[in-house]
All heavy atoms as a GROMACS GRO file, in nm:
protein
  593
    1MET      N    1   5.518  13.603  17.612
    1MET     CA    2   5.593  13.481  17.582
    1MET      C    3   5.595  13.392  17.713
    1MET      O    4   5.612  13.442  17.821
    1MET     CB    5   5.736  13.514  17.540
    1MET     CG    6   5.814  13.388  17.503
    1MET     SD    7   5.985  13.427  17.451
    1MET     CE    8   5.963  13.520  17.301
    2THR      N    9   5.570  13.268  17.701
    2THR     CA   10   5.572  13.178  17.808
    2THR      C   11   5.709  13.141  17.851
    2THR      O   12   5.801  13.144  17.773
    2THR     CB   13   5.502  13.040  17.759
    2THR    OG1   14   5.403  13.068  17.675
    2THR    CG2   15   5.448  12.964  17.884
    3GLN      N   16   5.728  13.107  17.981
    3GLN     CA   17   5.864  13.070  18.029
    3GLN      C   18   5.905  12.930  17.967
    3GLN      O   19   5.822  12.844  17.957
    3GLN     CB   20   5.859  13.058  18.184
    3GLN     CG   21   5.990  13.024  18.238
    3GLN     CD   22   5.991  13.028  18.388
    3GLN    OE1   23   5.892  13.061  18.452
    3GLN    NE2   24   6.095  12.991  18.448
    4ALA      N   25   6.029  12.923  17.934
    4ALA     CA   26   6.081  12.794  17.877
    4ALA      C   27   6.075  12.683  17.986
    4ALA      O   28   6.089  12.706  18.103
    4ALA     CB   29   6.221  12.812  17.830
    5HIS      N   30   6.060  12.561  17.932
    5HIS     CA   31   6.067  12.450  18.022
    5HIS      C   32   6.210  12.404  18.037
    5HIS      O   33   6.290  12.412  17.940
    5HIS     CB   34   5.990  12.328  17.953
    5HIS     CG   35   5.847  12.361  17.940
    5HIS    ND1   36   5.750  12.335  18.035
    5HIS    CD2   37   5.780  12.413  17.831
    5HIS    CE1   38   5.635  12.375  17.982
    5HIS    NE2   39   5.647  12.423  17.860
    6ARG      N   40   6.244  12.357  18.153
    6ARG     CA   41   6.377  12.311  18.175
    6ARG      C   42   6.391  12.171  18.109
    6ARG      O   43   6.317  12.079  18.146
    6ARG     CB   44   6.405  12.293  18.329
    6ARG     CG   45   6.541  12.242  18.363
    6ARG     CD   46   6.556  12.234  18.513
    6ARG     NE   47   6.587  12.364  18.570
    6ARG     CZ   48   6.711  12.414  18.592
    6ARG    NH1   49   6.814  12.343  18.559
    6ARG    NH2   50   6.728  12.524  18.642
    7ALA      N   51   6.479  12.156  18.013
    7ALA     CA   52   6.496  12.026  17.947
    7ALA      C   53   6.598  11.939  18.020
    7ALA      O   54   6.591  11.817  18.007
    7ALA     CB   55   6.544  12.057  17.802
    8SER      N   56   6.695  12.002  18.084
    8SER     CA   57   6.804  11.921  18.146
    8SER      C   58   6.865  12.012  18.256
    8SER      O   59   6.869  12.133  18.245
    8SER     CB   60   6.910  11.887  18.042
    8SER     OG   61   7.022  11.827  18.106
    9ASP      N   62   6.921  11.944  18.356
    9ASP     CA   63   6.994  12.017  18.462
    9ASP      C   64   7.140  12.027  18.437
    9ASP      O   65   7.214  12.079  18.513
    9ASP     CB   66   6.974  11.940  18.598
    9ASP     CG   67   6.832  11.955  18.651
    9ASP    OD1   68   6.764  12.052  18.617
    9ASP    OD2   69   6.788  11.863  18.718
   10VAL      N   70   7.180  11.978  18.321
   10VAL     CA   71   7.325  11.986  18.278
   10VAL      C   72   7.333  12.024  18.128
   10VAL      O   73   7.234  12.003  18.058
   10VAL     CB   74   7.398  11.855  18.304
   10VAL    CG1   75   7.406  11.819  18.451
   10VAL    CG2   76   7.328  11.741  18.227
   11PRO      N   77   7.445  12.077  18.082
   11PRO     CA   78   7.450  12.108  17.940
   11PRO      C   79   7.466  11.978  17.858
   11PRO      O   80   7.497  11.871  17.904
   11PRO     CB   81   7.581  12.188  17.925
   11PRO     CG   82   7.663  12.152  18.051
   11PRO     CD   83   7.559  12.119  18.162
   12PHE      N   84   7.432  11.991  17.728
   12PHE     CA   85   7.446  11.881  17.626
   12PHE      C   86   7.580  11.908  17.562
   12PHE      O   87   7.609  12.008  17.504
   12PHE     CB   88   7.335  11.890  17.528
   12PHE     CG   89   7.201  11.855  17.585
   12PHE    CD1   90   7.120  11.960  17.636
   12PHE    CD2   91   7.150  11.727  17.589
   12PHE    CE1   92   6.991  11.929  17.683
   12PHE    CE2   93   7.026  11.696  17.641
   12PHE     CZ   94   6.948  11.801  17.687
   13VAL      N   95   7.665  11.807  17.571
   13VAL     CA   96   7.794  11.807  17.504
   13VAL      C   97   7.785  11.750  17.366
   13VAL      O   98   7.751  11.635  17.347
   13VAL     CB   99   7.905  11.731  17.584
   13VAL    CG1  100   8.045  11.749  17.519
   13VAL    CG2  101   7.904  11.781  17.731
   14ILE      N  102   7.808  11.840  17.260
   14ILE     CA  103   7.782  11.794  17.122
   14ILE      C  104   7.906  11.821  17.042
   14ILE      O  105   7.969  11.932  17.051
   14ILE     CB  106   7.668  11.884  17.063
   14ILE    CG1  107   7.541  11.869  17.142
   14ILE    CG2  108   7.645  11.841  16.915
   14ILE    CD1  109   7.472  11.734  17.146
   15ASP      N  110   7.944  11.727  16.958
   15ASP     CA  111   8.052  11.742  16.861
   15ASP      C  112   7.993  11.798  16.734
   15ASP      O  113   7.914  11.733  16.666
   15ASP     CB  114   8.120  11.609  16.825
   15ASP     CG  115   8.200  11.559  16.941
   15ASP    OD1  116   8.277  11.633  17.001
   15ASP    OD2  117   8.191  11.433  16.976
   16VAL      N  118   8.012  11.928  16.709
   16VAL     CA  119   7.959  11.993  16.593
   16VAL      C  120   8.054  11.987  16.476
   16VAL      O  121   8.169  11.965  16.496
   16VAL     CB  122   7.922  12.146  16.623
   16VAL    CG1  123   7.819  12.159  16.731
   16VAL    CG2  124   8.047  12.222  16.660
   17VAL      N  125   7.999  11.996  16.355
   17VAL     CA  126   8.073  11.986  16.229
   17VAL      C  127   8.083  12.122  16.163
   17VAL      O  128   7.978  12.183  16.145
   17VAL     CB  129   8.015  11.879  16.140
   17VAL    CG1  130   8.089  11.868  16.009
   17VAL    CG2  131   8.007  11.740  16.210
   18ALA      N  132   8.202  12.160  16.125
   18ALA     CA  133   8.220  12.293  16.063
   18ALA      C  134   8.125  12.308  15.940
   18ALA      O  135   8.112  12.216  15.860
   18ALA     CB  136   8.367  12.308  16.011
   19GLY      N  137   8.055  12.420  15.934
   19GLY     CA  138   7.972  12.450  15.822
   19GLY      C  139   7.828  12.399  15.836
   19GLY      O  140   7.741  12.435  15.765
   20GLN      N  141   7.806  12.313  15.934
   20GLN     CA  142   7.677  12.256  15.952
   20GLN      C  143   7.580  12.352  16.035
   20GLN      O  144   7.627  12.414  16.131
   20GLN     CB  145   7.682  12.122  16.025
   20GLN     CG  146   7.552  12.049  16.039
   20GLN     CD  147   7.561  11.903  16.072
   20GLN    OE1  148   7.663  11.840  16.053
   20GLN    NE2  149   7.454  11.853  16.136
   21SER      N  150   7.451  12.357  16.000
   21SER     CA  151   7.358  12.439  16.070
   21SER      C  152   7.290  12.353  16.179
   21SER      O  153   7.256  12.241  16.156
   21SER     CB  154   7.256  12.487  15.975
   21SER     OG  155   7.309  12.574  15.882
   22TYR      N  156   7.267  12.420  16.296
   22TYR     CA  157   7.197  12.352  16.410
   22TYR      C  158   7.089  12.456  16.451
   22TYR      O  159   7.101  12.572  16.439
   22TYR     CB  160   7.294  12.329  16.517
   22TYR     CG  161   7.409  12.235  16.481
   22TYR    CD1  162   7.524  12.281  16.421
   22TYR    CD2  163   7.397  12.098  16.500
   22TYR    CE1  164   7.627  12.202  16.386
   22TYR    CE2  165   7.501  12.015  16.466
   22TYR     CZ  166   7.615  12.065  16.411
   22TYR     OH  167   7.714  11.977  16.373
   23PHE      N  168   6.984  12.401  16.508
   23PHE     CA  169   6.871  12.485  16.554
   23PHE      C  170   6.845  12.445  16.704
   23PHE      O  171   6.784  12.345  16.731
   23PHE     CB  172   6.748  12.466  16.465
   23PHE     CG  173   6.770  12.514  16.330
   23PHE    CD1  174   6.824  12.438  16.235
   23PHE    CD2  175   6.735  12.650  16.299
   23PHE    CE1  176   6.847  12.485  16.105
   23PHE    CE2  177   6.765  12.697  16.174
   23PHE     CZ  178   6.814  12.620  16.074
   24TRP      N  179   6.899  12.529  16.787
   24TRP     CA  180   6.888  12.506  16.934
   24TRP      C  181   6.748  12.531  16.986
   24TRP      O  182   6.682  12.629  16.954
   24TRP     CB  183   6.982  12.602  17.011
   24TRP     CG  184   6.981  12.591  17.158
   24TRP    CD1  185   7.031  12.490  17.232
   24TRP    CD2  186   6.929  12.689  17.244
   24TRP    NE1  187   7.013  12.520  17.371
   24TRP    CE2  188   6.952  12.638  17.377
   24TRP    CE3  189   6.863  12.807  17.231
   24TRP    CZ2  190   6.912  12.712  17.493
   24TRP    CZ3  191   6.827  12.881  17.346
   24TRP    CH2  192   6.849  12.831  17.472
   25CYS      N  193   6.691  12.429  17.059
   25CYS     CA  194   6.560  12.438  17.116
   25CYS      C  195   6.555  12.543  17.230
   25CYS      O  196   6.639  12.532  17.323
   25CYS     CB  197   6.518  12.307  17.166
   25CYS     SG  198   6.371  12.310  17.277
   26SER      N  199   6.474  12.647  17.220
   26SER     CA  200   6.467  12.746  17.323
   26SER      C  201   6.347  12.723  17.420
   26SER      O  202   6.342  12.786  17.519
   26SER     CB  203   6.454  12.887  17.262
   26SER     OG  204   6.341  12.899  17.191
   27CYS      N  205   6.258  12.630  17.381
   27CYS     CA  206   6.140  12.617  17.460
   27CYS      C  207   6.151  12.501  17.563
   27CYS      O  208   6.078  12.501  17.662
   27CYS     CB  209   6.016  12.589  17.368
   27CYS     SG  210   6.008  12.426  17.297
   28GLY      N  211   6.235  12.409  17.538
   28GLY     CA  212   6.257  12.295  17.632
   28GLY      C  213   6.164  12.178  17.599
   28GLY      O  214   6.171  12.075  17.668
   29ARG      N  215   6.077  12.186  17.499
   29ARG     CA  216   5.981  12.081  17.467
   29ARG      C  217   6.029  11.975  17.374
   29ARG      O  218   5.974  11.868  17.367
   29ARG     CB  219   5.853  12.142  17.407
   29ARG     CG  220   5.782  12.231  17.500
   29ARG     CD  221   5.660  12.292  17.428
   29ARG     NE  222   5.583  12.378  17.518
   29ARG     CZ  223   5.472  12.441  17.478
   29ARG    NH1  224   5.434  12.433  17.355
   29ARG    NH2  225   5.404  12.508  17.569
   30SER      N  226   6.133  12.002  17.305
   30SER     CA  227   6.186  11.906  17.200
   30SER      C  228   6.224  11.777  17.256
   30SER      O  229   6.289  11.768  17.365
   30SER     CB  230   6.305  11.974  17.126
   30SER     OG  231   6.363  11.883  17.034
   31LYS      N  232   6.193  11.670  17.183
   31LYS     CA  233   6.237  11.533  17.226
   31LYS      C  234   6.378  11.509  17.162
   31LYS      O  235   6.432  11.406  17.187
   31LYS     CB  236   6.140  11.430  17.166
   31LYS     CG  237   5.999  11.453  17.211
   31LYS     CD  238   5.974  11.396  17.350
   31LYS     CE  239   5.829  11.393  17.389
   31LYS     NZ  240   5.793  11.491  17.486
   32SER      N  241   6.427  11.601  17.087
   32SER     CA  242   6.558  11.591  17.026
   32SER      C  243   6.659  11.690  17.089
   32SER      O  244   6.742  11.746  17.026
   32SER     CB  245   6.552  11.622  16.875
   32SER     OG  246   6.461  11.532  16.811
   33GLN      N  247   6.653  11.705  17.222
   33GLN     CA  248   6.739  11.804  17.292
   33GLN      C  249   6.888  11.783  17.259
   33GLN      O  250   6.928  11.666  17.244
   33GLN     CB  251   6.710  11.791  17.443
   33GLN     CG  252   6.586  11.843  17.487
   33GLN     CD  253   6.566  11.994  17.462
   33GLN    OE1  254   6.660  12.071  17.464
   33GLN    NE2  255   6.442  12.035  17.442
   34PRO      N  256   6.964  11.885  17.245
   34PRO     CA  257   6.925  12.025  17.265
   34PRO      C  258   6.876  12.096  17.147
   34PRO      O  259   6.865  12.219  17.141
   34PRO     CB  260   7.063  12.088  17.307
   34PRO     CG  261   7.164  12.017  17.223
   34PRO     CD  262   7.105  11.873  17.217
   35PHE      N  263   6.840  12.017  17.043
   35PHE     CA  264   6.797  12.076  16.913
   35PHE      C  265   6.646  12.072  16.897
   35PHE      O  266   6.574  11.985  16.954
   35PHE     CB  267   6.872  12.013  16.800
   35PHE     CG  268   7.022  12.021  16.815
   35PHE    CD1  269   7.097  11.911  16.832
   35PHE    CD2  270   7.088  12.146  16.820
   35PHE    CE1  271   7.237  11.920  16.849
   35PHE    CE2  272   7.218  12.159  16.836
   35PHE     CZ  273   7.297  12.049  16.856
   36CYS      N  274   6.597  12.154  16.812
   36CYS     CA  275   6.454  12.174  16.782
   36CYS      C  276   6.396  12.054  16.706
   36CYS      O  277   6.456  12.006  16.611
   36CYS     CB  278   6.429  12.302  16.706
   36CYS     SG  279   6.255  12.333  16.668
   37ASP      N  280   6.278  12.015  16.740
   37ASP     CA  281   6.203  11.914  16.662
   37ASP      C  282   6.069  11.968  16.623
   37ASP      O  283   5.978  11.897  16.576
   37ASP     CB  284   6.185  11.783  16.741
   37ASP     CG  285   6.095  11.792  16.856
   37ASP    OD1  286   6.039  11.904  16.893
   37ASP    OD2  287   6.081  11.690  16.928
   38GLY      N  288   6.046  12.098  16.640
   38GLY     CA  289   5.919  12.163  16.604
   38GLY      C  290   5.814  12.166  16.710
   38GLY      O  291   5.704  12.219  16.690
   39SER      N  292   5.844  12.112  16.831
   39SER     CA  293   5.750  12.110  16.941
   39SER      C  294   5.711  12.246  16.995
   39SER      O  295   5.618  12.258  17.073
   39SER     CB  296   5.802  12.023  17.057
   39SER     OG  297   5.821  11.890  17.017
   40HIS      N  298   5.784  12.347  16.963
   40HIS     CA  299   5.754  12.485  17.012
   40HIS      C  300   5.633  12.547  16.949
   40HIS      O  301   5.588  12.642  17.000
   40HIS     CB  302   5.871  12.574  16.977
   40HIS     CG  303   5.903  12.596  16.837
   40HIS    ND1  304   5.970  12.501  16.758
   40HIS    CD2  305   5.860  12.689  16.751
   40HIS    CE1  306   5.971  12.544  16.635
   40HIS    NE2  307   5.908  12.661  16.622
   41LYS      N  308   5.583  12.495  16.843
   41LYS     CA  309   5.469  12.551  16.773
   41LYS      C  310   5.354  12.593  16.871
   41LYS      O  311   5.312  12.513  16.949
   41LYS     CB  312   5.418  12.467  16.661
   41LYS     CG  313   5.518  12.449  16.550
   41LYS     CD  314   5.466  12.388  16.428
   41LYS     CE  315   5.560  12.383  16.310
   41LYS     NZ  316   5.699  12.373  16.330
   42GLY      N  317   5.318  12.720  16.864
   42GLY     CA  318   5.210  12.768  16.950
   42GLY      C  319   5.259  12.812  17.090
   42GLY      O  320   5.182  12.862  17.167
   43SER      N  321   5.388  12.804  17.112
   43SER     CA  322   5.442  12.831  17.244
   43SER      C  323   5.495  12.979  17.260
   43SER      O  324   5.520  13.030  17.366
   43SER     CB  325   5.553  12.743  17.280
   43SER     OG  326   5.669  12.768  17.206
   44GLY      N  327   5.515  13.047  17.147
   44GLY     CA  328   5.573  13.176  17.147
   44GLY      C  329   5.724  13.175  17.138
   44GLY      O  330   5.789  13.276  17.134
   45PHE      N  331   5.783  13.054  17.135
   45PHE     CA  332   5.926  13.035  17.125
   45PHE      C  333   5.966  13.000  16.983
   45PHE      O  334   5.886  12.947  16.911
   45PHE     CB  335   5.977  12.925  17.215
   45PHE     CG  336   5.976  12.957  17.364
   45PHE    CD1  337   5.865  12.936  17.440
   45PHE    CD2  338   6.090  13.015  17.421
   45PHE    CE1  339   5.861  12.963  17.578
   45PHE    CE2  340   6.087  13.054  17.557
   45PHE     CZ  341   5.975  13.026  17.633
   46SER      N  342   6.090  13.029  16.946
   46SER     CA  343   6.142  12.991  16.818
   46SER      C  344   6.283  12.934  16.838
   46SER      O  345   6.354  12.973  16.929
   46SER     CB  346   6.157  13.115  16.724
   46SER     OG  347   6.032  13.173  16.700
   47PRO      N  348   6.327  12.836  16.754
   47PRO     CA  349   6.459  12.785  16.770
   47PRO      C  350   6.563  12.888  16.734
   47PRO      O  351   6.535  12.982  16.655
   47PRO     CB  352   6.460  12.669  16.673
   47PRO     CG  353   6.358  12.699  16.571
   47PRO     CD  354   6.255  12.779  16.643
   48LEU      N  355   6.678  12.875  16.792
   48LEU     CA  356   6.788  12.965  16.764
   48LEU      C  357   6.887  12.901  16.662
   48LEU      O  358   6.946  12.799  16.701
   48LEU     CB  359   6.867  13.000  16.894
   48LEU     CG  360   6.980  13.099  16.878
   48LEU    CD1  361   6.931  13.237  16.838
   48LEU    CD2  362   7.060  13.106  17.010
   49PRO      N  363   6.902  12.957  16.542
   49PRO     CA  364   7.001  12.897  16.451
   49PRO      C  365   7.140  12.917  16.488
   49PRO      O  366   7.175  13.028  16.547
   49PRO     CB  367   6.966  12.966  16.317
   49PRO     CG  368   6.885  13.089  16.353
   49PRO     CD  369   6.830  13.068  16.493
   50PHE      N  370   7.221  12.821  16.456
   50PHE     CA  371   7.370  12.833  16.491
   50PHE      C  372   7.443  12.754  16.378
   50PHE      O  373   7.404  12.645  16.345
   50PHE     CB  374   7.396  12.764  16.625
   50PHE     CG  375   7.545  12.738  16.649
   50PHE    CD1  376   7.631  12.844  16.678
   50PHE    CD2  377   7.600  12.613  16.635
   50PHE    CE1  378   7.764  12.818  16.698
   50PHE    CE2  379   7.732  12.590  16.655
   50PHE     CZ  380   7.817  12.693  16.687
   51VAL      N  381   7.543  12.813  16.317
   51VAL     CA  382   7.628  12.753  16.221
   51VAL      C  383   7.767  12.734  16.276
   51VAL      O  384   7.828  12.832  16.319
   51VAL     CB  385   7.638  12.836  16.088
   51VAL    CG1  386   7.725  12.771  15.987
   51VAL    CG2  387   7.499  12.856  16.027
   52ALA      N  388   7.814  12.610  16.280
   52ALA     CA  389   7.943  12.584  16.339
   52ALA      C  390   8.053  12.641  16.246
   52ALA      O  391   8.056  12.615  16.127
   52ALA     CB  392   7.962  12.429  16.352
   53GLN      N  393   8.138  12.716  16.307
   53GLN     CA  394   8.251  12.777  16.229
   53GLN      C  395   8.371  12.677  16.213
   53GLN      O  396   8.449  12.685  16.121
   53GLN     CB  397   8.305  12.900  16.302
   53GLN     CG  398   8.201  13.011  16.313
   53GLN     CD  399   8.147  13.056  16.174
   53GLN    OE1  400   8.228  13.085  16.088
   53GLN    NE2  401   8.019  13.050  16.159
   54LYS      N  402   8.377  12.584  16.310
   54LYS     CA  403   8.480  12.476  16.304
   54LYS      C  404   8.424  12.353  16.372
   54LYS      O  405   8.333  12.358  16.451
   54LYS     CB  406   8.612  12.524  16.368
   54LYS     CG  407   8.601  12.557  16.514
   54LYS     CD  408   8.737  12.605  16.563
   54LYS     CE  409   8.733  12.635  16.708
   54LYS     NZ  410   8.858  12.674  16.766
   55SER      N  411   8.485  12.238  16.344
   55SER     CA  412   8.443  12.113  16.408
   55SER      C  413   8.507  12.111  16.550
   55SER      O  414   8.631  12.123  16.558
   55SER     CB  415   8.498  11.994  16.326
   55SER     OG  416   8.431  11.995  16.201
   56GLU      N  417   8.423  12.098  16.646
   56GLU     CA  418   8.471  12.102  16.786
   56GLU      C  419   8.360  12.051  16.879
   56GLU      O  420   8.244  12.034  16.840
   56GLU     CB  421   8.511  12.244  16.824
   56GLU     CG  422   8.396  12.348  16.822
   56GLU     CD  423   8.445  12.489  16.856
   56GLU    OE1  424   8.534  12.501  16.939
   56GLU    OE2  425   8.384  12.578  16.797
   57LYS      N  426   8.394  12.033  17.002
   57LYS     CA  427   8.301  11.992  17.109
   57LYS      C  428   8.249  12.120  17.172
   57LYS      O  429   8.326  12.201  17.214
   57LYS     CB  430   8.375  11.908  17.208
   57LYS     CG  431   8.281  11.843  17.316
   57LYS     CD  432   8.361  11.753  17.411
   57LYS     CE  433   8.433  11.647  17.343
   57LYS     NZ  434   8.370  11.524  17.304
   58LEU      N  435   8.115  12.132  17.178
   58LEU     CA  436   8.051  12.252  17.235
   58LEU      C  437   7.949  12.208  17.348
   58LEU      O  438   7.892  12.102  17.341
   58LEU     CB  439   7.979  12.335  17.137
   58LEU     CG  440   8.069  12.403  17.031
   58LEU    CD1  441   7.987  12.471  16.922
   58LEU    CD2  442   8.171  12.500  17.090
   59PHE      N  443   7.928  12.303  17.440
   59PHE     CA  444   7.834  12.279  17.554
   59PHE      C  445   7.711  12.357  17.531
   59PHE      O  446   7.705  12.476  17.557
   59PHE     CB  447   7.902  12.310  17.683
   59PHE     CG  448   8.019  12.217  17.717
   59PHE    CD1  449   8.139  12.239  17.662
   59PHE    CD2  450   8.004  12.113  17.801
   59PHE    CE1  451   8.248  12.154  17.693
   59PHE    CE2  452   8.104  12.024  17.833
   59PHE     CZ  453   8.228  12.049  17.772
   60PHE      N  454   7.602  12.292  17.480
   60PHE     CA  455   7.473  12.358  17.456
   60PHE      C  456   7.394  12.362  17.579
   60PHE      O  457   7.380  12.258  17.653
   60PHE     CB  458   7.397  12.291  17.345
   60PHE     CG  459   7.459  12.311  17.207
   60PHE    CD1  460   7.566  12.234  17.163
   60PHE    CD2  461   7.409  12.415  17.122
   60PHE    CE1  462   7.613  12.255  17.034
   60PHE    CE2  463   7.459  12.435  17.000
   60PHE     CZ  464   7.564  12.362  16.956
   61CYS      N  465   7.326  12.473  17.611
   61CYS     CA  466   7.246  12.492  17.732
   61CYS      C  467   7.128  12.389  17.730
   61CYS      O  468   7.060  12.370  17.629
   61CYS     CB  469   7.192  12.630  17.733
   61CYS     SG  470   7.075  12.660  17.873
   62GLY      N  471   7.107  12.330  17.846
   62GLY     CA  472   6.995  12.235  17.860
   62GLY      C  473   6.884  12.298  17.953
   62GLY      O  474   6.769  12.255  17.940
   63CYS      N  475   6.922  12.390  18.033
   63CYS     CA  476   6.818  12.449  18.129
   63CYS      C  477   6.744  12.554  18.071
   63CYS      O  478   6.635  12.596  18.122
   63CYS     CB  479   6.887  12.494  18.261
   63CYS     SG  480   6.981  12.647  18.249
   64LYS      N  481   6.786  12.610  17.950
   64LYS     CA  482   6.712  12.716  17.881
   64LYS      C  483   6.715  12.846  17.952
   64LYS      O  484   6.638  12.941  17.918
   64LYS     CB  485   6.570  12.679  17.841
   64LYS     CG  486   6.555  12.540  17.779
   64LYS     CD  487   6.645  12.522  17.660
   64LYS     CE  488   6.633  12.380  17.608
   64LYS     NZ  489   6.729  12.358  17.495
   65SER      N  490   6.804  12.865  18.046
   65SER     CA  491   6.810  12.989  18.126
   65SER      C  492   6.939  13.067  18.095
   65SER      O  493   6.970  13.168  18.159
   65SER     CB  494   6.805  12.963  18.276
   65SER     OG  495   6.678  12.908  18.304
   66THR      N  496   7.022  13.023  18.005
   66THR     CA  497   7.151  13.081  17.970
   66THR      C  498   7.132  13.226  17.920
   66THR      O  499   7.033  13.253  17.849
   66THR     CB  500   7.227  12.995  17.871
   66THR    OG1  501   7.355  13.056  17.849
   66THR    CG2  502   7.157  12.991  17.736
   67SER      N  503   7.232  13.304  17.948
   67SER     CA  504   7.236  13.441  17.888
   67SER      C  505   7.328  13.443  17.763
   67SER      O  506   7.344  13.542  17.699
   67SER     CB  507   7.288  13.543  17.988
   67SER     OG  508   7.421  13.512  18.028
   68GLN      N  509   7.381  13.328  17.731
   68GLN     CA  510   7.473  13.309  17.614
   68GLN      C  511   7.417  13.207  17.517
   68GLN      O  512   7.496  13.132  17.462
   68GLN     CB  513   7.612  13.271  17.664
   68GLN     CG  514   7.672  13.381  17.747
   68GLN     CD  515   7.808  13.338  17.802
   68GLN    OE1  516   7.869  13.239  17.772
   68GLN    NE2  517   7.859  13.425  17.894
   69ALA      N  518   7.295  13.206  17.491
   69ALA     CA  519   7.231  13.102  17.405
   69ALA      C  520   7.297  13.096  17.268
   69ALA      O  521   7.339  13.204  17.219
   69ALA     CB  522   7.084  13.139  17.384
   70PRO      N  523   7.321  12.983  17.222
   70PRO     CA  524   7.273  12.852  17.262
   70PRO      C  525   7.364  12.777  17.363
   70PRO      O  526   7.341  12.664  17.396
   70PRO     CB  527   7.259  12.772  17.135
   70PRO     CG  528   7.381  12.816  17.052
   70PRO     CD  529   7.390  12.967  17.086
   71PHE      N  530   7.464  12.847  17.411
   71PHE     CA  531   7.562  12.780  17.496
   71PHE      C  532   7.540  12.793  17.644
   71PHE      O  533   7.481  12.894  17.691
   71PHE     CB  534   7.705  12.835  17.460
   71PHE     CG  535   7.733  12.825  17.313
   71PHE    CD1  536   7.738  12.939  17.235
   71PHE    CD2  537   7.746  12.704  17.247
   71PHE    CE1  538   7.762  12.936  17.096
   71PHE    CE2  539   7.768  12.691  17.112
   71PHE     CZ  540   7.775  12.810  17.036
   72CYS      N  541   7.593  12.697  17.713
   72CYS     CA  542   7.580  12.694  17.860
   72CYS      C  543   7.659  12.804  17.923
   72CYS      O  544   7.778  12.826  17.886
   72CYS     CB  545   7.629  12.554  17.913
   72CYS     SG  546   7.626  12.537  18.090
   73ASP      N  547   7.608  12.874  18.018
   73ASP     CA  548   7.682  12.974  18.093
   73ASP      C  549   7.675  12.938  18.247
   73ASP      O  550   7.716  13.026  18.330
   73ASP     CB  551   7.622  13.113  18.069
   73ASP     CG  552   7.486  13.133  18.135
   73ASP    OD1  553   7.424  13.041  18.188
   73ASP    OD2  554   7.430  13.249  18.122
   74GLY      N  555   7.641  12.822  18.280
   74GLY     CA  556   7.635  12.779  18.421
   74GLY      C  557   7.506  12.813  18.495
   74GLY      O  558   7.497  12.790  18.617
   75SER      N  559   7.408  12.868  18.421
   75SER     CA  560   7.280  12.906  18.486
   75SER      C  561   7.209  12.791  18.561
   75SER      O  562   7.137  12.809  18.654
   75SER     CB  563   7.187  12.965  18.385
   75SER     OG  564   7.231  13.088  18.335
   76HIS      N  565   7.236  12.670  18.514
   76HIS     CA  566   7.174  12.554  18.572
   76HIS      C  567   7.219  12.531  18.717
   76HIS      O  568   7.151  12.455  18.789
   76HIS     CB  569   7.199  12.420  18.493
   76HIS     CG  570   7.340  12.395  18.473
   76HIS    ND1  571   7.420  12.454  18.382
   76HIS    CD2  572   7.420  12.305  18.545
   76HIS    CE1  573   7.543  12.402  18.390
   76HIS    NE2  574   7.547  12.312  18.492
   77ASN      N  575   7.333  12.592  18.756
   77ASN     CA  576   7.385  12.578  18.888
   77ASN      C  577   7.318  12.679  18.986
   77ASN      O  578   7.339  12.669  19.106
   77ASN     CB  579   7.533  12.606  18.891
   77ASN     CG  580   7.608  12.493  18.816
   77ASN    OD1  581   7.575  12.378  18.842
   77ASN    ND2  582   7.709  12.529  18.746
   78ARG      N  583   7.243  12.775  18.939
   78ARG     CA  584   7.176  12.874  19.019
   78ARG      C  585   7.036  12.836  19.061
   78ARG      O  586   6.967  12.776  18.993
   78ARG     CB  587   7.176  13.015  18.952
   78ARG     CG  588   7.315  13.063  18.934
   78ARG     CD  589   7.318  13.209  18.881
   78ARG     NE  590   7.321  13.231  18.744
   78ARG     CZ  591   7.426  13.216  18.663
   78ARG    NH1  592   7.538  13.164  18.712
   78ARG    NH2  593   7.424  13.245  18.536
   0.00000   0.00000   0.00000
């Protein structure tokens, strides 16, 4: 598997909607960050599905180095 590309040096703050499905980009290539647009094809990466349990503001990882995917764990600071 190839190393992910850094999409952002900061997390993406997203207002998610309860019951809605989201597909977090794990490769860093998507033009629709932090979500997948299919740009990973052929990279060995796959998007990570996430279903919002409630409507709230969440911090999605932008650096693609998080250990708590799809959420930011502060890895961009290291």
